[in-house]
C-alpha positions in Angstrom: -36.5 94.2 -43.8 -33.4 96.3 -44.0 -31.5 95.9 -47.2 -27.7 95.9 -47.8 -25.9 99.1 -48.9 -26.4 100.0 -52.6 -29.5 97.9 -52.9 -31.9 97.9 -55.8 -35.4 97.8 -54.5 -38.5 96.9 -56.6 -38.8 100.5 -57.5 -35.5 102.3 -57.2 -31.9 101.7 -58.2 -29.7 103.8 -56.0 -26.1 104.5 -57.1 -24.9 105.8 -53.7 -24.4 103.9 -50.4 -27.9 103.6 -48.8 -30.4 101.2 -47.3 -34.0 100.7 -48.1 -36.9 99.5 -46.0 -40.0 98.4 -47.8 -42.9 98.0 -45.4 -45.9 96.9 -47.4 -46.3 99.1 -50.5 -43.9 101.9 -49.9 -40.2 102.5 -49.4 -38.2 104.4 -46.8 -34.6 105.2 -47.9 -31.9 105.7 -45.4 -28.8 107.7 -46.6 -26.0 108.2 -44.2 -28.4 107.2 -41.4 -31.0 109.8 -42.3 -34.5 108.7 -43.2 -35.5 110.1 -46.7 -38.9 109.5 -48.5 -38.2 107.3 -51.5 -40.2 109.7 -53.7 -37.7 112.5 -52.9 -34.6 110.4 -53.6 -33.6 112.4 -56.7 -33.1 115.4 -54.5 -30.8 113.6 -52.1 -27.7 113.5 -54.2 -26.8 114.1 -57.8 -25.6 110.5 -58.2 -29.0 109.1 -57.0 -31.1 107.7 -59.9 -34.6 106.3 -59.9 -35.3 103.6 -62.4 -38.8 103.3 -63.9 -40.2 101.2 -66.7 -38.9 102.8 -69.8 -41.1 103.6 -72.8 -40.1 102.5 -76.3 -39.0 106.1 -77.0 -35.5 107.6 -76.7 -34.5 111.2 -76.0 -32.0 111.0 -78.8 -32.1 109.8 -82.4 -30.6 106.3 -82.0 -29.3 105.9 -85.6 -27.9 109.5 -85.6 -26.0 108.7 -82.3 -24.8 105.4 -83.7 -23.4 107.1 -86.9 -21.8 109.9 -84.8 -19.3 107.5 -83.3 -19.6 104.7 -85.9 -20.7 102.4 -83.1 -20.5 98.7 -83.8 -21.3 97.4 -80.3 -24.6 98.0 -78.4 -24.3 97.2 -74.7 -27.5 96.6 -72.7 -27.4 96.2 -68.9 -29.8 93.5 -67.8 -33.2 94.8 -66.7 -34.3 95.6 -63.2 -33.6 92.7 -60.8 -34.1 93.7 -57.1 -31.3 93.1 -54.7 -27.6 93.5 -54.4 -25.1 91.0 -55.8 -26.1 87.4 -55.6 -26.7 84.9 -52.8 -23.9 83.0 -51.1 -25.2 79.8 -52.7 -25.0 81.2 -56.2 -25.0 78.7 -59.0 -24.8 79.9 -62.5 -26.8 76.9 -63.7 -29.6 77.5 -61.2 -31.8 80.6 -61.5 -33.3 80.1 -58.1 -29.8 80.9 -56.5 -29.6 84.2 -58.4 -31.0 87.7 -58.4 -33.8 87.7 -61.1 -36.0 90.1 -62.9 -39.0 91.3 -61.1 -42.3 92.4 -62.8 -40.8 95.9 -63.5 -37.7 94.2 -65.0 -39.9 92.1 -67.3 -41.8 95.1 -68.5 -38.6 97.1 -68.9 -37.2 94.3 -71.1 -40.3 94.2 -73.3 -40.1 97.9 -73.8 -36.5 97.6 -74.7 -37.3 95.0 -77.2 -40.1 97.2 -78.7 -37.6 100.1 -78.9 -35.1 98.1 -80.9 -37.8 96.8 -83.2 -38.8 100.4 -84.0 -35.2 101.1 -85.0 -35.4 98.3 -87.6 -31.8 97.4 -86.7 -30.4 94.0 -87.7 -27.7 92.8 -85.4 -25.0 90.5 -86.8 -24.8 88.7 -83.5 -26.6 88.8 -80.1 -24.7 87.8 -77.0 -25.7 87.6 -73.4 -24.1 86.8 -70.1 -24.7 83.4 -68.7 -26.6 84.9 -65.7 -30.3 84.2 -65.7 -31.2 87.9 -65.4 -29.3 88.6 -68.6 -30.7 85.6 -70.5 -34.3 86.5 -69.3 -33.8 90.1 -70.5 -32.9 88.8 -73.9 -36.0 86.5 -73.9 -38.4 89.1 -72.7 -37.0 91.5 -75.3 -38.2 89.0 -77.9 -34.8 88.4 -79.3 -34.0 85.3 -81.3 -30.8 83.4 -82.0 -28.9 84.9 -79.0 -26.0 83.1 -77.5 -24.9 83.1 -73.8 -21.1 83.5 -73.5 -18.8 83.5 -70.4 -16.9 86.6 -71.5 -20.0 88.7 -70.6 -20.3 87.2 -67.1 -20.0 89.5 -64.1 -16.8 89.5 -62.1 -18.4 91.3 -59.2 -18.1 89.3 -56.0 -15.3 87.4 -57.7 -17.6 84.7 -59.1 -15.3 84.9 -62.2 -11.8 86.3 -62.5 -11.9 89.8 -63.9 -8.7 89.4 -65.9 -10.0 86.3 -67.6 -13.3 87.9 -68.4 -11.7 91.0 -69.9 -9.1 89.2 -71.8 -11.7 87.0 -73.6 -14.1 90.0 -74.1 -11.4 92.3 -75.5 -10.4 89.5 -77.9 -14.0 89.2 -79.1 -14.4 93.0 -79.4 -11.2 93.3 -81.4 -12.4 90.6 -83.8 -15.6 92.6 -84.7 -15.5 93.6 -88.4 -16.4 97.1 -89.6 -19.6 96.0 -91.2 -20.8 94.1 -88.1 -23.1 95.3 -85.3 -23.2 93.3 -82.1 -25.7 93.5 -79.2 -24.4 92.5 -75.8 -26.6 92.0 -72.8 -24.4 92.0 -69.7 -23.7 93.6 -66.3 -22.9 97.1 -65.0 -19.3 96.1 -64.0 -18.6 94.8 -67.5 -20.0 97.7 -69.4 -18.3 100.2 -67.1 -15.0 98.4 -67.5 -15.2 98.6 -71.3 -16.9 102.0 -71.9 -16.2 103.9 -68.6 -20.0 104.5 -68.4 -22.1 103.0 -65.7 -25.7 102.5 -67.0 -28.8 101.9 -64.9 -30.7 98.7 -65.1 -31.9 98.3 -68.7 -29.6 101.0 -69.8 -28.1 101.2 -73.3 -24.5 102.2 -74.1 -23.3 102.3 -77.7 -19.6 101.8 -78.3 -16.9 101.9 -81.0 -14.3 99.3 -80.1 -11.6 100.9 -82.2 -11.9 104.6 -81.1 -13.1 103.6 -77.6 -15.9 106.2 -77.9 -19.1 105.5 -76.1 -22.5 107.2 -75.7 -25.5 106.6 -73.5 -28.9 106.2 -75.1 -31.5 107.6 -72.6 -35.0 106.1 -72.9 -37.8 108.2 -71.6 
């Protein structure tokens, strides 16, 4: 089955225009019409990125990076959910009409949860998009007392109006107090719009809403 351009397969998140065919247990990647073995995708283009199941270990010292920019927002992109966009019959209240976490995405979420537990961080508030894959990421991370809010919803495919989303989100961000630390589980387009960083599935971006400084936390 030929996927749409920019697809996320069960095993790879490709950040350049491409197509993936997954016969049985392996993948064939087509880039600009050329057939490339999926295992060699990193060599195809610098912007190509393979996504695996992260461990609960980061390449950097999380608290040190947080202090470096006085971050008060931690953005997490929802974990791996194969596909591209959402179906035509998308309904935000019906998970069966949405792109959802696969087995890798569930494992990725649990490892993210373990990572944050190891940091012994206490979040003032935890928010998630109303999309099922974001809510499920929060659940699988083992988070409690989270709240799904519309200002973290995706505006990709124009399901929601970008200007409305960003106006509400910026208002919330600007209301964050200096002694607060928020965790926000959302979508690539939202994180990119705020921080100018496009994280992979399950990626972490820390952010200071006053200085606009942002850093990526890379998990191994």
